[in-house]
C-alpha angles and dihedrals in degrees: 000000000000090000090053092050095043106033115186112273090217094088092044090050090052092050091048091052093047093050097041115111120249114270119244095226132046092229092055092050093049094049093045092048092050093047091047093048093051093046094051095046094100137012114245119246116247118262121249112286115267117244125223108289115258125231114259114271119216109221121219124221095268112356097156106069098033102058114123090223091062101068113122121221095243131120126214112247114202090185089068091058092043093052093046092053091045094050097044094036087216088281097148114164121188117212112216109205114227105198123157119214120213118214113238115235121210120199120240092244092053091048093049092049091049093051093049091050092048092051091051093047092045092053094056090040091056091050090054091049090051090052092052092049091052100040104032100048093114091049094051094045091051093049091048090055091051091051093050091050096047111120120156140175097194127057092217088066090050089052091052093048094048091049091052092044093050090050092054095045090048087072090071117089092227114008098195094044094047097044094053088070090063138057090262118174092232098166094052094043090050090049092051092050094044094050091046091051093047094046093046092048095047093043093054092047091048091052092048091050096045093049094045114129127183110241106220089190088068121086118260101252097046089046093052092045089051091056092046091053092052090050092049092053091048094049093048094049095046096044092050090047095049093050092067101023102106095048093043091051091057092052092046094052091050088053096050095256121139118243104186089104089062094060121108086249092052127067092326093057092046091053092050091051091049091048090056090054088049090055090053089053092048095050091046090053089049092051089048088052091050089054090056096041093085112192097333101126095187092056090048093050092047094050092046091051091049092050095046094047092050092046090051091047095053092041092057093043096049097033096240145342135274123233098269093049091048089055090053089049095050089053089053089045093054090053089051090053091054095045099038111026090171089072087088091223 
């Protein structure tokens, strides 16, 4: 049945080539023949089967962060903030980079040569686009129908569909230039691709963070730097995602794309939970480093500051700590009391 619904485009390509009028120029015929030969080299695989369409869902103003199922099991810890401010003494200095940019100068001969080459390339490129528009009409119309009908309840199905769609569109010499000649559902296709990219990126980052283990065979400083790098990647990805999440969710729902993974209790919540576990690992490694620091006060102070800063960073990111991470923090806090009594803690 799948073969009946999605017949190979190879036969239709052949018919289109046989019935196409002769080109007026030899260059046009050569480009069109080359484009048609490459496009008919293999039949495209069928897309993932379409599920039963869902009823329309009316979105609220901000349904993602307010769901009662999304609350994380963390508690705010004012002592983390207090220790952070006591250790840093609110001495935050912002470095303003002062970099001068030099304007690149291109010689007249180089510019003239570049323009001539661009005109020649553009000419043959336009001929290839024209060949695609004439010969691949049936393919593009069929793909447009698949995009309009796409309606999924699982993001894994969206990933499979987008992978298939990208493979088909890759057969065109210039996707954007060819599709503008058709009634292509650009907004929905872009929403499908965007959601698939975001989901794939966050899912990979969440798995990397959840599976992170401190390698005690590694020296202290590289191990701490490794954890800081993971946290920086996590923060950057989540903050960028949250800035556009609500508006993106509305577009995704209108395009038949699931949004449950965007909830605070979805991938975002999992990454916050994993970041709290990362903070626990970081503070334990700091305490272990303090045990081996001996009587070197500078090393002790530096390690304590690193541990407190990282704890504060994760606490603010996740919205609190769990019980095990609080135990690790209290151990770090007790070391800070001994080393820096003036912290008033």
